[in-house]
C-alpha positions as CSV (number, residue, x, y, z in Angstrom):
1,M,-16.6,-7.6,-13.1
2,W,-14.9,-10.7,-11.8
3,G,-11.4,-9.5,-12.8
4,K,-11.9,-6.2,-10.9
5,S,-13.2,-8.1,-7.9
6,F,-10.3,-10.5,-7.8
7,A,-7.9,-7.6,-8.2
8,A,-9.6,-5.9,-5.2
9,V,-9.4,-9.0,-3.1
10,F,-5.7,-9.9,-3.8
11,L,-4.0,-6.6,-4.6
12,A,-5.8,-4.0,-2.4
13,P,-4.5,-5.3,0.9
14,L,-1.0,-5.5,-0.4
15,L,-1.1,-2.0,-1.8
16,A,-2.6,-0.7,1.5
17,V,0.3,-2.3,3.4
18,A,2.9,-0.7,1.2
19,L,1.3,2.7,1.4
20,V,0.9,2.6,5.2
21,G,4.4,1.2,5.6
22,I,5.9,4.0,3.6
23,V,4.1,6.6,5.7
24,A,5.1,4.8,8.9
25,L,8.7,4.7,7.9
26,L,8.9,8.3,6.8
27,S,7.1,9.8,9.8
28,P,9.2,12.1,12.0
29,S,8.6,10.1,15.1
30,P,8.1,6.4,14.3
31,Q,7.6,5.3,17.9
32,R,4.8,7.8,18.3
33,D,3.2,7.5,14.9
34,T,3.2,3.7,14.3
35,L,-0.1,3.0,15.9
36,P,-2.0,5.7,14.1
37,A,-0.4,4.6,10.8
38,L,-1.5,1.0,11.5
39,L,-5.0,2.2,12.3
40,M,-5.1,4.0,8.9
41,F,-4.6,0.6,7.1
42,Y,-8.4,-0.1,7.0
43,P,-9.5,3.2,5.5
44,V,-6.7,3.0,2.9
45,W,-7.6,-0.6,2.1
46,I,-11.3,0.3,1.6
47,G,-10.3,3.3,-0.5
48,V,-8.1,1.1,-2.8
49,I,-11.0,-1.4,-3.1
50,A,-13.3,1.4,-4.2
51,V,-10.8,2.8,-6.7
52,T,-10.4,-0.7,-8.2
53,F,-14.0,-0.6,-9.5
54,L,-13.4,2.7,-11.3
55,F,-11.2,0.9,-13.9
56,K,-12.8,0.1,-17.3
57,S,-11.7,-3.6,-17.2
58,G,-10.3,-6.2,-14.9
59,A,-7.0,-6.3,-16.9
60,R,-6.5,-2.6,-16.3
61,A,-7.2,-3.0,-12.6
62,W,-4.7,-5.8,-12.4
63,L,-2.0,-3.9,-14.3
64,W,-2.4,-0.6,-12.4
65,L,-2.8,-2.1,-9.0
66,G,0.0,-4.6,-9.6
67,G,2.3,-1.9,-10.8
68,A,1.4,0.3,-7.9
69,T,2.0,-2.5,-5.4
70,A,5.3,-3.5,-6.9
71,L,6.4,0.2,-6.9
72,G,5.2,0.6,-3.3
73,F,7.1,-2.4,-2.0
74,G,10.2,-1.4,-4.1
75,L,10.1,2.1,-2.6
76,L,9.6,0.5,0.9
77,Y,12.7,-1.6,0.3
78,A,14.7,1.3,-1.1
79,I,13.9,3.4,1.9
80,K,15.0,0.7,4.3
81,A,18.1,-0.2,2.3
82,S,19.2,3.4,1.8
83,G,19.7,4.0,5.5
84,L,17.4,7.0,5.6
85,V,15.6,5.5,8.6
86,R,16.8,3.6,11.6
87,L,14.6,0.8,12.7
88,A,14.7,0.0,16.4
89,A,15.4,-3.6,17.3
């Protein structure tokens, strides 16, 4: 139980940031959709915390959430580096 709890505390906010960031970057109108995307951070965060406790062990929670977080931030970096989106200064 402690392993899942620590995974929820440390990895759930990072995964939520990655997911919300991807949605915010890929929205058709980033200036209009940024605030709603940021407000969706909290429900996504709580949802990831809830999903964390569905894993059979703490090690599985760490592996899956860690992998999803790394994949999310990698995708976020790839989207920004590819030039698919233009970020306003």
